[in-house]
C-alpha positions as CSV (number, residue, x, y, z in Angstrom):
1,M,15.5,-10.1,-149.4
2,T,18.1,-10.0,-146.5
3,Q,20.6,-12.9,-146.0
4,V,20.4,-12.1,-141.9
5,Q,17.6,-13.6,-141.5
6,F,18.9,-16.9,-141.7
7,G,21.6,-16.4,-139.9
8,P,25.6,-15.6,-140.4
9,V,27.5,-18.1,-143.1
10,N,29.9,-19.5,-141.0
11,I,33.3,-19.6,-142.6
12,T,36.8,-20.8,-140.9
13,S,39.4,-18.1,-140.4
14,G,42.0,-18.0,-143.1
15,N,39.1,-19.4,-145.9
16,S,37.7,-17.1,-148.6
17,A,33.5,-15.9,-149.2
18,N,33.1,-16.3,-152.3
19,F,30.3,-14.6,-153.9
20,V,27.7,-14.8,-156.8
21,V,25.5,-12.2,-157.6
22,E,22.1,-11.5,-159.8
23,F,20.1,-8.5,-159.4
24,L,16.4,-8.6,-160.0
25,N,14.4,-5.5,-160.5
26,S,11.0,-5.2,-158.5
27,A,9.3,-7.8,-160.9
28,G,11.5,-10.1,-160.4
29,V,13.4,-10.2,-164.1
30,I,17.0,-10.0,-164.1
31,T,18.8,-6.8,-164.6
32,V,22.2,-6.4,-164.8
33,P,23.9,-2.6,-163.2
34,S,27.3,-0.9,-164.9
35,S,28.5,-2.0,-162.1
36,A,28.5,-3.3,-158.3
37,T,30.0,-2.3,-155.2
38,L,30.5,-5.4,-152.1
39,T,31.8,-4.2,-149.2
40,V,32.8,-6.1,-146.2
41,T,33.4,-5.0,-142.4
42,Y,34.9,-6.5,-139.3
43,T,37.1,-6.4,-137.2
44,N,40.7,-7.4,-138.3
45,T,43.3,-9.1,-135.9
46,S,44.8,-5.5,-134.4
47,N,40.7,-5.2,-133.1
48,V,40.4,-2.4,-135.3
49,S,37.4,-1.9,-137.3
50,Q,37.9,-2.5,-141.4
51,S,36.3,-2.4,-144.5
52,D,37.2,-4.1,-147.6
53,N,35.8,-3.3,-151.1
54,V,35.3,-6.8,-153.0
55,S,36.2,-6.2,-156.2
56,L,33.4,-7.8,-158.5
57,T,33.9,-9.0,-162.4
58,L,30.8,-9.4,-164.5
59,T,30.4,-13.4,-166.2
60,G,26.9,-12.9,-167.9
61,S,24.4,-11.9,-165.8
62,F,25.8,-12.6,-162.4
63,W,29.0,-10.1,-160.6
64,N,31.4,-12.3,-159.0
65,G,33.7,-11.7,-156.0
66,T,35.8,-13.3,-153.3
67,W,37.1,-11.9,-150.0
68,S,39.6,-13.1,-147.6
69,S,38.9,-13.9,-144.1
70,T,42.9,-12.9,-143.7
71,S,43.1,-10.1,-141.5
72,A,39.6,-10.8,-140.2
73,A,39.2,-11.5,-136.2
74,Y,37.3,-13.8,-134.7
75,G,33.7,-12.6,-135.2
76,L,31.3,-11.1,-137.2
77,A,32.0,-9.7,-140.5
78,T,28.7,-7.3,-142.4
79,W,28.6,-7.6,-145.7
80,T,26.9,-4.9,-148.2
81,L,25.8,-5.1,-151.7
82,L,25.1,-2.3,-154.1
83,G,23.9,-1.5,-158.1
84,S,25.3,1.4,-159.7
85,G,22.7,4.0,-159.5
86,S,21.6,3.0,-156.0
87,T,22.2,4.4,-152.8
88,T,19.7,1.8,-150.9
89,V,21.6,-1.6,-150.1
90,A,20.7,-4.5,-152.7
91,Q,21.4,-6.8,-150.2
92,T,23.1,-7.2,-146.6
93,G,24.4,-9.9,-144.5
94,Q,26.8,-11.5,-142.2
95,I,29.6,-13.8,-142.6
96,K,31.0,-15.2,-139.0
97,V,34.3,-15.9,-138.9
98,I,35.1,-19.1,-136.7
99,Y,38.7,-21.0,-135.4
100,P,40.0,-23.7,-137.6
């Protein structure tokens, strides 16, 4: 399911977005890939496009990671999530970095 259909999630500039990810197979059963990749793409405060790979740590069946908006300009940041062994995006969404 694409998170974008619900609109972006707002965070105040300088704060962080915490991600807790669980993968499900096509039958809706929990599956744990050997690795997961979360990338956040945004315009930085120098007005240049930037992509950050967010470190994800596995705890039980959940992958956890945090992205800091410190270097992001106000506006939208798009995130994409992949599980190991897949070139297909598992989920995508948007964060809106807003003025404090």
